[in-house]
VEXZA-550748 format. One record per residue (C-alpha): residue in one letter; x, y, z. Coordinates in steps of 0.001 Angstrom, whole numbers, padded with zeros to 6 digits, always signed. Layout:
// VEXZA-550748
aXYZ ...
// end
This chain:
// VEXZA-550748
x-023917+041693-024333 x-026280+040618-026795 x-026487+037446-029131 x-025486+040064-032277 x-022498+041389-030289 x-020546+037861-029814 x-018435+037640-032643 x-016064+034736-031561 x-016535+032183-028305 x-014286+029690-026662 x-016309+026401-025852 x-014959+023716-023413 x-014958+020948-025639 x-014930+017234-024938 x-016443+015563-028204 x-019097+014153-026535 x-022786+014267-027527 x-023552+017635-025884 x-020722+019618-027011 x-020834+018359-030551 x-024185+019780-030520 x-022872+022891-028914 x-020750+024111-031921 x-023645+024188-034734 x-026145+025535-031942 x-023639+028558-031366 x-023205+029081-034857 x-026717+029219-035525 x-027748+031134-032640 x-025093+033645-031727 x-023750+033719-035701 x-020405+033884-034290 x-016901+031980-034802 x-016639+028961-032529 x-013039+027873-031202 x-013059+024721-029354 x-011058+024448-026226 x-009975+021091-024492 x-008046+019931-021446 x-005930+017034-021043 x-006144+016357-017312 x-004887+012859-017456 x-008480+011262-018717 x-006694+009183-021287 x-005249+009445-024601 x-008481+007630-026193 x-010688+010520-025221 x-008490+013066-026949 x-007376+011069-029981 x-009049+012816-033262 x-010493+015551-031158 x-009299+018404-033338 x-010404+016909-036302 x-013673+015823-034858 x-014259+019659-033588 x-013427+021042-036854 x-015883+018798-038777 x-018900+019859-036432 x-017872+023474-037440 x-015300+024758-034909 x-012812+026887-036496 x-010055+025696-034648 x-009291+023432-031720 x-006766+024006-028631 x-005822+020850-026833 x-003685+022188-023508 x-001800+019767-021608 x-002736+020305-017807 x-001694+016972-016341 x+001267+017788-014099 x-000257+021230-013267 x-003395+019638-012203 x-002040+017560-009786 x+001003+019438-008485 x-001025+022856-008347 x-004485+021460-007488 x-004281+018142-006404 x-001281+018018-004064 x-002608+021231-002121 x-005927+019673-001581 x-004281+016806+000118 x-002423+018815+002240 x-005644+020271+003555 x-007224+016604+004075 x-010223+017786+001994 x-013046+015174+001732 x-016420+015942+000658 x-019034+015028+003175 x-016496+012745+004806 x-016129+010246+001571 x-015629+012025-001832 x-012257+012659-002727 x-013351+015621-004930 x-011795+014201-008231 x-014337+016281-010671 x-014580+019207-008300 x-010817+019867-008336 x-010280+019643-012108 x-012653+022274-012797 x-010671+025527-011692 x-007338+024618-013913 x-009498+024005-016715 x-011670+027172-016517 x-008473+029131-016003 x-007033+027454-019194 x-010085+028166-021135 x-009830+031835-020085 x-006329+031756-021176 x-007240+030415-024461 x-010171+032987-024930 x-007829+036124-024157 x-005103+034541-026571 x-007541+034396-029432 x-009331+037765-028917 x-012567+036189-028042 x-015597+037992-026464 x-017456+035067-024871 x-016901+031605-022849 x-019369+028593-023424 x-019371+025672-021202 x-021749+022303-021730 x-022989+022013-017919 x-026527+021237-017357 x-028366+023492-015266 x-028789+020737-012650 x-025478+020131-011749 x-022369+021620-009809 x-019925+022294-012840 x-021929+025043-014115 x-021179+027082-010811 x-017408+025891-010861 x-016962+027181-014376 x-018843+030310-014182 x-017348+031098-010826 x-013704+031267-012215 x-014805+033047-015055 x-016292+035816-012841 x-012816+036035-010999 x-010580+035614-013725 x-012274+037038-016770 x-015358+039121-015660 x-015737+040942-018777 x-016254+037995-021019 x-019866+036728-021390 x-021016+033306-020550 x-023253+031256-022861 x-024756+028132-021294 x-026816+026203-023811 x-028624+023954-021559 x-030198+027241-019862 x-031080+028305-023340 x-032072+025606-025759 x-035313+023698-026038 x-033612+020116-026415 x-033971+018177-023167 x-032601+014613-023780 x-030027+012485-025966 x-032552+011882-028574 x-033084+015554-029130 x-029434+016263-029516 x-028955+013062-031695 x-031841+014451-033913 x-030460+017717-033928 x-026904+016601-035077 x-028402+014385-037664 x-030477+017267-039468 x-027362+018958-039834 x-025216+015935-041045 x-022832+016540-038115 x-021064+013300-037379 x-021015+011686-033796 x-020063+008106-032190 x-022948+008777-029551 x-025797+006717-029282 x-029603+006927-027364 x-028329+003711-025768 x-025600+005097-023850 x-026624+004332-020030 x-023874+006100-017899 x-022386+009588-017888 x-018702+009631-016923 x-015838+011950-016062 x-012322+010604-016026 x-009144+012122-015072 x-005690+011383-013728 x-007276+011434-009886 x-010267+009759-010609 x-013383+008365-012916 x-016980+009178-011669 x-019895+007425-013269 x-023646+008248-013102 x-027017+007353-014640 x-028705+004114-015538 x-029359+002109-012452 x-027611+004548-010314 x-030542+006953-010478 x-031896+004408-008114 x-029795+004259-004445 x-031649+001039-003952 x-029926-000282-007108 x-026290-002096-006472 x-024282-001091-009125 x-023396-003846-011658 x-019902-004769-013105 x-020584-002655-015889 x-020451+000451-013917 x-016993+000143-012857 x-014259+000673-015644 x-011102+001295-013782 x-010452-001012-011023 x-010612-004912-010405 x-013705-006017-008481 x-012118-006590-005124 x-013691-010209-005393 x-011472-010944-007999 x-008577-008974-006933 x-005149-011055-006180 x-005383-013134-003010 x-001708-012065-002483 x-001453-008639-000693 x+001055-006079-002509 x+002772-003109-000349 x+003811+000235-001850 x+005992+002882-000122 x+005349+006523-000444 x+007921+008715+000226 x+006849+012445+001283 x+008910+015945+001451 x+007039+018950+002860 x+003684+017474+002136 x+004392+016414-001559 x+004658+012842-002565 x+008140+012465-004501 x+008599+008833-004828 x+007180+005815-004916 x+008803+002361-004203 x+011923+004412-003683 x+011658+005941-007569 x+011768+009629-007769 x+008738+010540-010080 x+006801+013874-011140 x+003492+014618-009388 x+001772+013201-012475 x+003610+010053-012913 x+003766+009463-009377 x-000194+009353-009143 x-000173+007266-012249 x+001702+004489-010822 x-000520+004616-007624 x-003238+004046-009795 x-002050+001138-011484 x-001194-000424-007984 x-004238+000403-006502 x-006647-000216-009445 x-004785-003916-009824 x-006320-004695-006140 x-009742-002988-006370 x-008697-000274-004154 x-010753+003142-003984 x-014126+002087-004991 x-017111+004396-003751 x-020722+004220-003896 x-022395+007514-002572 x-025509+009856-002344 x-024026+013611-001997 x-025702+016762-001505 x-025038+018901-004832 x-024339+022519-004324 x-027764+023173-006267 x-029925+021568-003712 x-030661+018139-004881 x-029046+014771-003874 x-027322+012928-006410 x-026019+008967-006522 x-022551+008633-008093 x-019899+005833-008088 x-016322+007135-007948 x-013052+005042-008418 x-010045+006659-006921 x-007420+003966-006451 x-004188+006297-006152 x-005809+009008-004327 x-007292+006518-001962 x-003770+005427-000998 x-002221+008794-001294 x-004619+009987+001380 x-003944+007307+003762 x-000379+007752+003484 x-000761+011419+004371 x-003094+010984+007021 x-000852+008528+008480 x+002332+010943+008408 x+000202+013813+009933 x-000602+011357+013041 x+002895+010477+013386 x+004058+014380+013227 x+001230+016689+014331 x+000276+017252+018000 x-003262+016965+019015 x-004277+020581+018526 x-002249+020890+015342 x-003970+018126+013922 x-007674+019487+015125 x-007294+022571+013359 x-005825+021052+010246 x-008915+018820+010069 x-011186+021693+010374 x-009418+023440+007474 x-009900+020203+005536 x-013845+020611+006281 x-013901+024035+005116 x-011964+023340+002137 x-013668+020560+001075 x-016756+022854+000741 x-014799+025335-001093 x-013457+023097-003639 x-016639+021684-004328 x-018616+024718-004391 x-016218+026260-006990 x-014599+028922-005014 x-010883+028139-005654 x-010151+031499-007191 x-011012+033493-003924 x-008797+034776-000988 x-010364+031890+001402 x-008758+029415-000890 x-005502+031193-000582 x-005528+031642+003245 x-006877+027954+003911 x-003878+026854+001774 x-001414+028902+003535 x-002542+027437+006794 x-002420+024006+005438 x+001137+024366+004018 x+002598+025499+007448 x+001478+022074+008809 x+002568+020040+005494 x+006131+021602+006037 x+006538+019005+008681 x+005147+016189+006843 x+008345+014733+005295 x+009095+010802+005534 x+007924+007180+004382 x+004602+005653+004654 x+004089+001638+003420 x+000613+000877+002445 x-000772-002841+001846 x-003139-003005-001089 x-005483-006060-000472 x-008819-006992-001949 x-010030-003153-002107 x-008501-002123+000862 x-005318+000381+001618 x-003847-000060+004765 x-000951+001491+006379 x+001247-000570+008065 x+004671+001225+008400 x+005465+004862+008757 x+008341+007059+009717 x+009474+010431+009863 x+012522+012805+011088 x+009790+014985+012519 x+008019+012235+014254 x+006342+013355+017918 x+006199+009436+018600 x+008297+008383+021320 x+008622+004610+022348 x+010251+005749+025607 x+007257+007593+026366 x+004315+005162+025189 x+006022+001881+026232 x+003579-000326+028379 x+007134-001639+029931 x+009479+000140+032553 x+010470+003300+031938 x+012484+006509+033250 x+010819+009430+031587 x+007378+009545+033030 x+005950+009298+036528 x+002633+007841+036471 x+001887+009746+040087 x+001713+013013+037909 x-001369+011837+036402 x-003385+012250+039536 x-003051+015968+039600 x-003727+016749+035797 x-006830+014518+036000 x-007839+016668+039045 x-007265+020060+037378 x-008743+018660+033772 x-012119+017851+035381 x-012190+020649+037802 x-015376+022165+036149 x-016978+019220+036244 x-016402+018638+039719 x-017720+022001+040749 x-020764+021738+038710 x-021589+018189+040634 x-020948+019714+043781 x-023271+022930+043156 x-025797+020543+042096 x-025636+018888+045467 x-025677+021843+046966 x-022526+021485+048606 x-020597+024489+046590 
// end
């Protein structure tokens, strides 16, 4: 599809500098109608306030703001938590999990308004371009995809600001903005500024969601999480929806400085990037969920679930949500999650979320077996035969090496 064949395009619009410039650029270069689309994934009312008016002033014909908060938490975050997915052992996938539901909603808007193209503001260096376009390919391959950062000749914030100024398009952005941030119900990410040098310690200006652990309360706070078949259903014995439960955990965790992370990660496109993440509620939730898993799952089941989590972390990070592999992994994880029912108490203190109590009707823990005191259920002499058989291969090899077998 050539530029002249594009009549209407739906743009993933945030109201930031990039997407504010994209609207007039699309109209000038594709001579098309631009429909703005924004997803509410829990990034906060301040980012959405006045967004529709701003899009129209920038040249969009209309703006659709879609509330995805509950669906994001219930249909994307909770399933990912069930797999135990943590990218490269640290990153809780906050940005990665949000992209597929945003892309899906963008496609739905495009089909609704009769658009023939989709547009995003992702750069050619990042992961998000792959996540969005992978979703577009799976959900609406007939729609053309426009990625301005791979087409236009602008390369900096100064270029974009000058472009908007020439066209009298209003913007609140400035050339002095230091950090690039992305927020949703699960986390907020920070890149840029001093973070581009991995030897530089993040300054206090980086963090916006959590209290500095050094300034957190000197009194620990405990929070109880209730689970039913792998899903969080209550916080401190109060029944809450998936989104509201996460909001509550974010509030509790942020007040104690929980969930800060400073990492260098491997992007899908091949380069490394340094970012800081704040995931207070997610850190608490993951700690509690894993505690129940260790109480309920046997050794082989837990080992296999960990393998599923490793694979799923790369699947989500690499933008492969709408694939048969995703469905297969989640089906396997759900089989384990069906047993994850119970309660966990997590202690919050100076940046740490520590599990201190756990219980489940499906617990495999038996005090009768595990006790160091006298018991009538385990004959310790039986361990000798088990160890002899368990180490038989090593014994045979040793004898062979000594010429005795």
